[in-house]
N, C-alpha and C positions, 0 to 999 in steps of 0.2 A: 504494500500500500504506500509506503513512504520510501520506496527504493529510488536510487539515482536515475534509473531509466525512465520512470514515470514523470519525474521533474523535467527531464530533458525534453520529453515529448510534449508536455504541457507548455513549456516556454516556446517551443517551435510553433505550436498552434496559435499562441497569442501573437507571435511576431508576424505570422502570415495572414492573420485575420485583417480584413480591411478596416481602416480607421476612418471615422468621419473627420474631414479636414476643417480647420478653422478658416474663415474667409480672410483673404489678404486685404489689408486696409491701406488705401492711399489717403492720408489725412488732408485736411483743408489747407495746411501750410506746406504741403509737399508738391513740387513740380517735377514731372518726369519728362525727359526728352529722350525718346527711344521707344521701342516696342515692348509691350507687356504680353507675356504668354503664361497662362495658368491652366491646369487641368481641373481646377477647382473654382471657387467663387471669389470674386473681387468686389469689394465695396470701394467706390471711387468718389472721394469728396474733394480731392485736389485737382490738379491739372496734368493732362497727358498730351504731349505732342508726339504722336506716333500711333501705330496700329495696336489694337487690343484684341487678344484672342483668349477666351476663357469659356468654361462650361456655363457659368452664370455670372452676370455683371449687373451691378446696381450702381447707377450714377446718381449721387445725391444732388440736392438743390444747388450746391456750390461747386459741383463737379463739372469739369470740362474735358472733352476729348476732341482733339484736332487730328483726325485720322480715321481709318476704317476700323469697324468693329465686327468681329465674328464670334458669335456665342450661341449656345443652345437657348438660353433665356436671357433677356435683357429688360431691365426696368430703368427708364430714363426720367429723372426729376430735374436734371440740370441741362447742360448744353452739349450738343454733338455737332461738329462740322466735318462731315464725311459720311460714307456709306455705312449703313447698318445691315448686317446679314445675320439673321437669327431665326430659330424655329418659332419662338414666342417673343413678341415685342409688346411692351406696355409703355405708353407715353403718358405721364402724369400731366396735370394741368399746368405745372410749372416747367415742363419740358420745352426746349428750344432746339429743334433738329433742322439742320440745313444739309440735306443730302438724301440720297435714295434709300428706301427701306425695302429690303428683300426679306420676306417672312412667310411663315406658314399660318401663324395666328397673330393678329394685330388688334390692339385695343388702344384707343385714343380718348383721353378725357377731354371734356369741353374746356377750352382755354389753352390747350397745348398748341405750339406753333410747329408746323411741318412744312418746310419748303423743299420739295423734291417729289420724286415719284415713288409710289408704293407698288410693289410687284409681289404677288403671291407665288411662293415656290410650289411647284407641282411636279410629280414624277411624270416624265414623258411616256406616253403609251408606245408600244411597239409599232413602228411605222408600217410594217407589212400587214398588220391586222386592222389598221385604221381605215374607216370608210372613206371613199373618195368623195369629195364635194366640190362644187363650183365656187369660185371666189371671183370678186370683181377687182382683183389686184394682181400684182406680179411679185414674184419672190426676188428679194434683193440678194446681194452677194453673201450676207450673213445668214440666209435661209428664212428670214422673217418675211411675212406677207405684208405688203404695203397696200392698204385699201384705198380705192379711188371712189369717192362719192360724187356722182355726176348730177343727180337731181334728188332733192330731199322730199319731193312730192310723190315719188314712185314707191310702190310697195315692194318689199324684198321678195325674191323667189323662195318658194318653199322647197327645201331640200329633203328628198325622201330619206327615211332612216334605214 
């Protein structure tokens, strides 16, 4: 019961068990010039000039990011100047975002400022199984379809499913 072997195995189990990490905090009086990369959570109340990559990011009311953000979850209460790419994005009423937001889920409180485009991430279907449909545009070099609207009084054609 109290042999040396049982102690060694229990210490190995404790060392290999995943620990919950404490969030990294960038306090209000800290300015970072460079990129931040974390596999955990970051609470940002200071200023970052550079890109931020994290699992979860919370930007406080006094927090500022001048660069791109890539995270699983992001909550913005402060200022972001750059693209946000996250699965879940929440913009509080005090948020000031100047840049595009690429997201799966987006929530914006009344009063938040967003100057940029919002684009929902979706998984692209297999092109060989996609139904063929008519469009009134042409594909550009990047593969996007540019729609051409000639007359706003005409009714669109019904495309059979």
